[in-house]
C-alpha angles and dihedrals in degrees: 000000000000120000106274133150110278140176113212140185121207127187137199090220139324107319089357133122113327130209124191120197144157128227144158091220110047095174093056093043093051090048092054091052094045094050097040088234092154126048115234146081098328094048093045092051097037092241101170110133120095103219102163140012140170128199117219134196094232138021089238090059091047092050091048091051092047091054091050093048092050089058093052122106114258093247090056091053091049089049092052091053093047093048089067101035125001095193095063091225118174109268094196091105089063092063100046 
């Protein structure tokens, strides 16, 4: 996957702690979460599984979408994840 603006959701487990972020290098960002390379929320809560992502045309569009998703109710976020894959499998292999 080429480096393009993305919004991603990572989870600690099915229906667990969620993290929403934006990046221009999803592969690198997922790697940092999986390895715990950076201290912070995702390391503290063991948020390592990529469960959802969207590719956007511009970083501005990705940031706008990230801000909207962060305001969503939790059940809406869970529904968005389950619309695309009900098993909550790790999508990291799709971005390699």
